N, C-alpha and C positions, 0 to 999 in steps of 0.2 A: 450394580453388576447383570441384577436380572433384566434391566431395560438393555442393557448391550446386548446379551443373549438373546433376546427378543427379535431386537434389530438386525443381528447376524442371521438369524433364521429367516426373517423376512428378505434379507438381502440374498440368501443363497435360494430362497423360493422363486425370487423375482430372476435370478441368474439362470436357474434351470427353465423356467418359462422362457427368457428371452432365447436361451439355447435352441430350445424345441420350435419357436418361432423362425430363428433364423435357418433352420433345417427344412423348414416347409415354408418358405417366404412366397413361391409362387401359388400358392392357394389364395392368399388373401385373408384368410380366416383359419385362424390355429386352434387345436385342441389343448385342453388344459394338461399339462404334464403328467398328473396323478391320474387321467381318465384313460382307459383301455379298451372300453366298449366301442364296437362299431358305430360309426355315425350315422351313416345312410340309414340302415333300418330303423333305428331309433326316430329320426327325423321323419321319415315317410310314416311310421306307423302313427306318431305323434300329430302329425300334419292330418292323416285321416280321422283320427278321432277328435280332433279339435274342430274340424270343419262339420263332420256328422253330427258333434254334441251342439254345436252353436246352430245349425239348421234345424235339428230334431227338438230342441227346448225351445226354440222360437216358434216351431209350430204347436208345441205344448200350451205356453202360456197364452200365445194369441188366441187357441181354440178355445181358452178356459174365458177368455175375455168377450169373445164373440159369439159363443152359443149358449144359449139360455138353459139346455140340459144339463149342462156342467157349472152353473152357478150354485150349486149345493155347498154345505160347509165342508165336506170331505176335501172339495178339490182347492177350497183355499190353501190348505197344507201341501197339496200337489202343486199348486202355483208356487207357493214359497221355495219348495225343493227344486222346481223347474228354473226359478231366477239362480238359485245356486250352483245348478248343474250348468246354467248358460254362462255364468262367471267363470266356471271351470274352464269352458272352451275358449272363451274371448281373452282370458286374463293368464291363467295359471298353467295351461298348456304350452302357448305360444312363448311364455316367459322362460319356461322350463326349457323348451328348445334353444332359444338363444343363450340360456346358461351354459348351456355344452360347448359354447365357442368362447374363445379368449378375445377380448377386445380391449378397449382402453379399461385402465384400472376404475375411473369413474363410472364409466358405463356399465361394467362388470358389477359394481356395487348396487347400482340402480335397480339393474336386472335380478338381481339376488334377491334384495328387498321386495321387488314387486311379486316375483314366484313366491317366497316364504309368506309374505302376508297373504295372497290370494289362496293359496293351497291351506293354509290351516283356516282361514276365514270360512272357505267354502265347505270344508270338511266337516267342521263343528256347525253350520247352519243347517246343514244336509243331515246330521245326526239327529240335531235338535228339532228340525221339521218331521223326521219319521217318528219322532217321540210324541210330538202333537198328533201326529196321524193314527199313532197305536192308541193313545188314549181317547181320543174321538170314536175310533171303532169299537171300542171297550164300552163307551157310554152308549154308542147304538145299539149294542146287543144287550147288554145288562139293562138298561131302562128304556125300552123302544117307546113307551108311552110318554114318559117323561124328557125323551131326548129332544122334540122340537122348543121345547121352553127351556132346557139346561144349557145345552149346545146351540149358541147363537152365532151369527157372521160376527157381531161386535167382540165377543168373547174370543173367539177363534183368532180374530185378527189381532187383539189385543195380546194374546198368546205368542203369536207368530211375531210380532214386533220386539216382544221381549227377548225371544229367543235370538234375533237377530242382533239385539243390543246386546247380550250377552256373548256372541260371537265375534262381534266387532271390537268390545271391550278386551275380550280375551287374547285375540289376535294382535293387538295394540300394544300390549305389555310388553313383549320382546323389545320393541324399538326405544323402550326407557333404558339408559346405560349402566344395567346393573353391572357386577362383577363378571365378565365373561369366561367361561369355562374352556376355552379353546384358547391358545397362545395367538394363532394367526387369525385373524377375523377376515373374512371372505366379503361380510356385508354389514351393514348396522343392525340388520334384524337378527339378535341372537337370543335363541331361547336357552335359557340357563337350565340347569338340571332339577331344581325346585320348581321351575314354571313347568316343566315338562311332567313332571310327577303329577302336579295340581291338575293340570287341564285332562291328562289322561283319566283321572279317577273322576273328575265333575263334568266334563264335557264327553267322555268315551265309556267308560265304564258303568257311570249312572244311568245315561240314556239306554244304555245296551240293557240294564236291569229293568227298567221300564219295559221296554219293547218287548223282551223276554216275558216279562210277568202279565201283559196284556194279551199277548198271543197265546200264551197258555190257558188263559182264562177263554178266550176265544175258541180255541181247540176243543176243550173240556165242554163248554156249553154246546157247540156245535154237534159233538158227538151224544149229548144227550137229548139233543132236538132230534136228531136221526133215529135214534132209540125209539122215542116217544112216537114218532110218525109212523114208525114201521109196526109198533106195536098197537097202535090205535086206527086200525083200518076202517072202523065204523063212522068215524067222523070225516068221512072222505071231502063232503061239501066244503067244511070248514077247512079243511087242510088245503083245499084247490083255492078258496078264497085268500089264504095267507100265504102261499106259495109264492106268486110273482115278487112280494117284498122280501121273504126269506130269501128267493133265490137273487135278488139284486144286492142284498145286505151281505149274502153268503160270497158272491162272485167279486163285490168290490174289496171285502176284507182278504180274500185271496189273492187278488191283484197287489195289494199293498204289500201283504206277506211276501209275494215274490220279489217286489221290489226291495223289501228290508232285507232278504236272503241275499240278494246280489250285492247289496251293500256292505254287509256283515262279511260275505266271502270275498270282498276285494279290499275292503278296509282293515280286517283284522289283522291279515300278516304286517302290514305297514305299522299299525298301533303297536304290535308286539316286538317287532323289530327294533323301531326307535326307543321303544320303552326300554328294552335290554341294553339298547347302545348307551344312553344316559344313567341307567341304574346299574349294570352289571358290563362292564367294558371288558372284564377279565374273562368273560364267559366267551369270547372270540378268539380264536387262535391267531398266530401270527400270519400263517398264510392266507387268514382270511382276508388281510388288507390288500393283497394283489387283487382280490376278486371285489372288494367293496364297491366300486364304482359300478359294475355291472347290477350287483343286488339293488342298488340305490335306484338305478333306473328300473330295474324290473319292478320292484314294488310300488315305485309310483305310477309306471304304465298301469299297473293291475288297478290303482285307485281311480285313474280316470276312465276305466272301461265302465264303472259303475254309472257315472253320468252320461256316457253314450249310449248305455243300454236301456236307461229308464223310458225313453220316449218309443223304445221298439217294444219294451212291455206294455206300455199304454195302448198303443195301435193294435197290439196283438190281443189284448184282454177285454178292450172295452170297444164297444160297436158305436158310442158315441164320440169318441176320440178319432175312430176311423172316419166317421161320416165328417167330422169337422175338419181334420186333415185334408180329405178330398175337396171339401168345399173350399177352402183357403187356396189350396193348388190350383183349383178351376179359377178363381178370382184372380190370382197371380197371371195364370196363363192367358185369360181374357184381357187384363191389363197390357201383358206384354203384346199381345197380337194388336190390340187398339194402338200401343204407342208405333208398332211397326207400321199399320195403315197410314198413320198422322204422318209418319216419317216419309213413307212412300208417296203419299200425295202430295205433301209438301214438295218434295222433290221434282214430281211431274209439274205441279203448278209452277214452281220456278222454271223448269225447262221451257213449259208453255209460254211464259212470259218471255223469256230471251228469243224464243223463236219468233214471237208476235212483233217484239220491237224490231228484230232483224228485218221481217218482211214488211213491215209499214215504216221503215226509218226513212226511206227514199220518198215516199208519199208525203210524210209529215215535213221532210226537208223542202220540199217544193212548196207545200202550202204555207210554210214559212216565210221562205223567199217571195212567193206572189203578196202574201200580207205585208212583207217589209217593203214590196215595191210600190203597193197602194200608199203607203205613209210616206215614200218618198224618200226613203233612207240610201238607196242604192244611184247616189249622185252621180258616178261616172258614167252609168248608162244614160240616165237622162241627158248629161252634157255633152255625149258624143251624139246626140240626134240633131240638135242645130247646126252643126258643122257641114253633116250632111245635106241638111237643108239649104245652107250657104251656098255650097257648089252647085246645087240645082238652080238658085236665084241666078247664079252667075251665068249658066248655061242660058237660062230663059232671056238675061238681059242681051248676050252675045247674039242669039237668034233674032231679038228684036232689032239689034243694031244692023 
């Protein structure tokens, strides 16, 4: 009986979608029946964010790879964060755009799976990478003398690989066919209630506590250092020698703090919203259902802005990133202009060759004709000459007679 009721609901849902599709057949692509948000603003906004995210984060991890000044331990975690943001722009955003349209059922399922998996994977990888950055900043300030021996490239890379392994495993679990909470499956990727609670606690709340603890300590330490510097004016020479390193550490920590603040501001509403949907569905009124699609789109676009904003923050705060970005863009510009020159040169050479062949075509034909005459290949011409000579011989004979 339960199976029949489920089949009846699916048939009714498909019939509603078919009715909507028939009413808008001329468009070629159709909105789902339960979607009421305007499509064009969402698509335009997400397309702009996707393009900017891909280009910006491509510049970030390319700059880290080619710029020696960005080969420090701190930027390893920034590189991991840039990879996660790049995947948001190239997978999560485009699949979410496609998810807003109704296609064949099998295609809808694939798009839904790609979006949900990439959305959770990149989100968890981002917050775990920020946790690694926060711990690294804490160690840099707390133990500045032991920092170089404690925080090595190998250890940071190992920590980042573990965070990505955790994010991948956690994000793959909803593909396991557990008992689904929803009667109508939209895709194979079905997060259950218990999975949602588990990952929010382990991959959202716990990293957020780590980040908050680390930066609270950094804030208190910075305040104590400022008070000490202001109260100890007599050691001005020592202060001047320590100032460049202190300034760089403080500026790097402030930049990462801005990135973390943007991430929390853009992701916290989404985490809270979906946590309440899973744990307390009765907290939402019946009138909320008519506006749920709009709120869903809003919180997702809000999370996407974090990946778009990070390269802008790096360019704004870091002189090394600005120089690296300009250098990369200059290289690309030179390569593009070189390709254009090669293309124009090849076009001119081709045009010159065609003109040369046309101008010397007749001369070459004459040379070939003469050479072939020397070889005796034009037999008709050589045969016509004896006939002319025979007439002259007859005329000579007649004259002699």
